[in-house]
C-alpha positions, 0 to 999 in steps of 0.5 A: 559865432554863426559866421564860421563855417564847419568843414571836416578834415577827414571823411571816412565812409563805411557800411555804417547806419549812422554819422559820427563826428569826432573832434581830435585833440589837434582840433581837426574834425573826423566824420564817419558816414554811411556810404549813401550819405551825401555831402549836403546831409553831412554839412547839415549835420555838422552845422546842427552840431556846430556849438558842440564842435566849437566847444570841443575845439576850444577845450583842446585849445587849452592844451596847446603850447603858448606862443612866446612873444 
């Protein structure tokens, strides 16, 4: 589990004070960050929240159509 990396799919910056992480139903990751937040800070937060992110992605995986063989 620890060998996986966490990368965001979309980064939105605004005049906010906090950073938020959203895992969408398609399992993509949206990060909303303050304008002043640098990418190292964002990556560190994603790494700290990795277990929660992976859990959310696994939850949404159950709703994907199954592949026929």
